[in-house]
BAGURO-243880 format. One record per residue: residue number from 1; residue in three letters; z, y, x of N, C-alpha, C in turn. Coordinates in steps of 0.2 Angstrom, whole numbers, padded with zeros to 4 digits, m for minus. Layout:
(atom NUM; ALA; (Z; Y; X); (Z; Y; X); (Z; Y; X));
...
% end
This chain:
(atom 1; UNK; (0588; 0449; 0785); (0585; 0442; 0784); (0580; 0442; 0790));
(atom 2; UNK; (0580; 0436; 0793); (0576; 0435; 0799); (0571; 0430; 0796));
(atom 3; UNK; (0564; 0431; 0797); (0559; 0427; 0795); (0556; 0423; 0801));
(atom 4; UNK; (0552; 0418; 0799); (0549; 0414; 0804); (0542; 0412; 0801));
(atom 5; UNK; (0537; 0417; 0802); (0531; 0416; 0799); (0526; 0414; 0804));
(atom 6; UNK; (0523; 0408; 0803); (0518; 0406; 0808); (0511; 0409; 0806));
(atom 7; UNK; (0508; 0411; 0812); (0501; 0414; 0812); (0497; 0410; 0817));
(atom 8; UNK; (0492; 0407; 0815); (0488; 0403; 0819); (0481; 0408; 0820));
(atom 9; UNK; (0480; 0409; 0827); (0474; 0413; 0829); (0470; 0409; 0834));
(atom 10; UNK; (0464; 0409; 0833); (0460; 0405; 0839); (0459; 0410; 0844));
(atom 11; UNK; (0457; 0408; 0850); (0456; 0412; 0856); (0451; 0418; 0854));
(atom 12; UNK; (0446; 0416; 0850); (0441; 0422; 0848); (0444; 0427; 0844));
(atom 13; UNK; (0449; 0425; 0840); (0452; 0430; 0836); (0457; 0434; 0840));
(atom 14; UNK; (0460; 0431; 0844); (0465; 0434; 0849); (0461; 0439; 0853));
(atom 15; UNK; (0455; 0438; 0855); (0451; 0442; 0859); (0449; 0448; 0855));
(atom 16; UNK; (0447; 0447; 0849); (0445; 0452; 0844); (0451; 0457; 0843));
(atom 17; UNK; (0457; 0454; 0842); (0462; 0458; 0841); (0464; 0463; 0847));
(atom 18; UNK; (0463; 0460; 0853); (0465; 0464; 0859); (0460; 0469; 0859));
(atom 19; UNK; (0453; 0468; 0858); (0448; 0473; 0858); (0450; 0479; 0853));
(atom 20; UNK; (0452; 0477; 0847); (0453; 0482; 0842); (0459; 0486; 0844));
(atom 21; UNK; (0464; 0483; 0847); (0470; 0487; 0849); (0469; 0491; 0855));
(atom 22; UNK; (0464; 0489; 0859); (0463; 0493; 0865); (0458; 0499; 0863));
(atom 23; UNK; (0454; 0497; 0858); (0449; 0502; 0856); (0442; 0502; 0861));
(atom 24; UNK; (0442; 0497; 0865); (0436; 0496; 0869); (0436; 0488; 0871));
(atom 25; UNK; (0430; 0487; 0874); (0429; 0480; 0875); (0433; 0477; 0881));
(atom 26; UNK; (0437; 0472; 0880); (0442; 0469; 0885); (0441; 0462; 0885));
(atom 27; UNK; (0442; 0459; 0890); (0442; 0451; 0891); (0448; 0448; 0889));
(atom 28; UNK; (0454; 0451; 0889); (0460; 0448; 0888); (0461; 0446; 0881));
(atom 29; UNK; (0466; 0442; 0879); (0468; 0440; 0873); (0475; 0444; 0871));
(atom 30; UNK; (0475; 0445; 0864); (0482; 0448; 0862); (0487; 0443; 0863));
(atom 31; UNK; (0493; 0446; 0865); (0499; 0442; 0866); (0503; 0441; 0860));
(atom 32; UNK; (0508; 0436; 0861); (0513; 0435; 0855); (0517; 0442; 0854));
(atom 33; UNK; (0519; 0445; 0859); (0522; 0451; 0858); (0518; 0457; 0855));
(atom 34; UNK; (0512; 0457; 0856); (0508; 0462; 0853); (0507; 0460; 0845));
(atom 35; UNK; (0506; 0454; 0844); (0505; 0452; 0837); (0512; 0453; 0833));
(atom 36; UNK; (0517; 0452; 0836); (0524; 0453; 0833); (0525; 0461; 0832));
(atom 37; UNK; (0523; 0465; 0836); (0523; 0472; 0835); (0518; 0474; 0830));
(atom 38; UNK; (0513; 0471; 0830); (0508; 0473; 0824); (0510; 0472; 0817));
(atom 39; UNK; (0513; 0466; 0817); (0516; 0463; 0810); (0522; 0468; 0809));
(atom 40; UNK; (0526; 0469; 0813); (0532; 0474; 0812); (0530; 0481; 0810));
(atom 41; UNK; (0525; 0483; 0813); (0522; 0490; 0811); (0519; 0490; 0804));
(atom 42; UNK; (0516; 0484; 0802); (0514; 0484; 0795); (0520; 0484; 0790));
(atom 43; UNK; (0525; 0480; 0792); (0531; 0481; 0787); (0534; 0487; 0787));
(atom 44; UNK; (0535; 0491; 0793); (0538; 0497; 0793); (0533; 0502; 0789));
(atom 45; UNK; (0527; 0502; 0790); (0523; 0506; 0786); (0523; 0505; 0778));
(atom 46; UNK; (0524; 0499; 0776); (0525; 0497; 0769); (0532; 0500; 0767));
(atom 47; UNK; (0537; 0499; 0771); (0543; 0501; 0769); (0543; 0509; 0769));
(atom 48; UNK; (0540; 0512; 0773); (0540; 0520; 0773); (0536; 0522; 0766));
(atom 49; UNK; (0531; 0518; 0764); (0528; 0520; 0758); (0533; 0519; 0752));
(atom 50; UNK; (0537; 0514; 0752); (0542; 0513; 0747); (0548; 0517; 0747));
(atom 51; UNK; (0549; 0521; 0752); (0555; 0524; 0754); (0558; 0528; 0748));
(atom 52; UNK; (0554; 0531; 0744); (0556; 0535; 0738); (0555; 0532; 0732));
(atom 53; UNK; (0554; 0525; 0732); (0553; 0522; 0726); (0559; 0520; 0723));
(atom 54; UNK; (0560; 0520; 0716); (0566; 0518; 0713); (0567; 0510; 0714));
(atom 55; UNK; (0573; 0508; 0716); (0575; 0501; 0717); (0574; 0497; 0711));
(atom 56; UNK; (0574; 0500; 0705); (0573; 0496; 0699); (0565; 0496; 0696));
(atom 57; UNK; (0561; 0500; 0700); (0554; 0500; 0698); (0551; 0494; 0700));
(atom 58; UNK; (0546; 0492; 0696); (0542; 0486; 0698); (0538; 0487; 0704));
(atom 59; UNK; (0538; 0482; 0709); (0534; 0484; 0715); (0527; 0484; 0714));
(atom 60; UNK; (0523; 0489; 0717); (0516; 0489; 0716); (0514; 0493; 0722));
(atom 61; UNK; (0507; 0493; 0723); (0504; 0496; 0729); (0504; 0504; 0728));
(atom 62; UNK; (0506; 0508; 0733); (0506; 0515; 0732); (0499; 0517; 0729));
(atom 63; UNK; (0499; 0522; 0725); (0493; 0525; 0722); (0487; 0527; 0728));
(atom 64; UNK; (0490; 0530; 0733); (0485; 0532; 0738); (0481; 0526; 0741));
(atom 65; UNK; (0485; 0520; 0742); (0481; 0514; 0744); (0477; 0511; 0739));
(atom 66; UNK; (0480; 0511; 0733); (0476; 0508; 0727); (0469; 0511; 0727));
(atom 67; UNK; (0468; 0517; 0728); (0462; 0520; 0727); (0457; 0518; 0733));
(atom 68; UNK; (0460; 0515; 0739); (0456; 0513; 0744); (0454; 0506; 0744));
(atom 69; UNK; (0456; 0502; 0738); (0454; 0495; 0738); (0447; 0494; 0738));
(atom 70; UNK; (0443; 0499; 0737); (0435; 0497; 0737); (0433; 0497; 0744));
(atom 71; UNK; (0437; 0498; 0749); (0436; 0497; 0756); (0436; 0490; 0758));
(atom 72; UNK; (0440; 0486; 0754); (0441; 0479; 0756); (0434; 0475; 0753));
(atom 73; UNK; (0431; 0471; 0758); (0425; 0468; 0756); (0426; 0463; 0750));
(atom 74; UNK; (0420; 0463; 0746); (0420; 0459; 0740); (0422; 0452; 0741));
(atom 75; UNK; (0421; 0449; 0747); (0423; 0442; 0748); (0430; 0441; 0747));
(atom 76; UNK; (0434; 0446; 0747); (0441; 0445; 0747); (0444; 0448; 0740));
(atom 77; UNK; (0440; 0448; 0735); (0441; 0450; 0729); (0447; 0446; 0725));
(atom 78; UNK; (0447; 0440; 0727); (0452; 0436; 0724); (0459; 0436; 0727));
(atom 79; UNK; (0460; 0440; 0732); (0466; 0440; 0736); (0471; 0445; 0732));
(atom 80; UNK; (0477; 0443; 0733); (0482; 0448; 0729); (0482; 0455; 0732));
(atom 81; UNK; (0485; 0460; 0729); (0485; 0467; 0731); (0489; 0467; 0738));
(atom 82; UNK; (0495; 0463; 0738); (0499; 0463; 0745); (0494; 0461; 0751));
(atom 83; UNK; (0490; 0456; 0750); (0486; 0454; 0755); (0481; 0460; 0757));
(atom 84; UNK; (0478; 0463; 0752); (0473; 0468; 0753); (0476; 0474; 0756));
(atom 85; UNK; (0482; 0476; 0754); (0486; 0481; 0758); (0487; 0480; 0765));
(atom 86; UNK; (0488; 0474; 0767); (0489; 0472; 0774); (0482; 0472; 0777));
(atom 87; UNK; (0477; 0470; 0774); (0470; 0471; 0777); (0469; 0478; 0779));
(atom 88; UNK; (0470; 0482; 0774); (0469; 0489; 0775); (0473; 0492; 0780));
(atom 89; UNK; (0479; 0490; 0780); (0484; 0493; 0786); (0481; 0491; 0793));
(atom 90; UNK; (0479; 0484; 0793); (0476; 0482; 0799); (0471; 0486; 0802));
(atom 91; UNK; (0466; 0488; 0798); (0460; 0492; 0800); (0463; 0499; 0801));
(atom 92; UNK; (0467; 0502; 0797); (0469; 0509; 0798); (0474; 0509; 0805));
(atom 93; UNK; (0477; 0504; 0806); (0481; 0504; 0812); (0478; 0505; 0819));
(atom 94; UNK; (0471; 0502; 0819); (0467; 0503; 0825); (0463; 0509; 0824));
(atom 95; UNK; (0464; 0513; 0819); (0460; 0519; 0818); (0453; 0518; 0817));
(atom 96; UNK; (0451; 0513; 0814); (0444; 0512; 0812); (0443; 0510; 0805));
(atom 97; UNK; (0438; 0512; 0802); (0436; 0509; 0795); (0432; 0503; 0796));
(atom 98; UNK; (0433; 0498; 0791); (0429; 0492; 0791); (0422; 0494; 0789));
(atom 99; UNK; (0417; 0491; 0793); (0410; 0493; 0791); (0406; 0487; 0788));
% end
């Protein structure tokens, strides 16, 4: 299945993503290709977590990630678990914890 998910980012957000990916202060903005790779990486990581799951089991967040939900700021408490997992994956992918 091919998806076409629109992601709208401001120039400031694009710069913040470029900084996060580079691990240092940069003036450039993240490219479409980098955003695409980042999203694909999130999906690949999710699929690897589900690799051994039974196809008939109800989908849920892996227990290892469920215990990390307290890392998600309280202002996102109303977000679904899938969103929170993506949020955690984003921070983990750049090798930093949210402070």
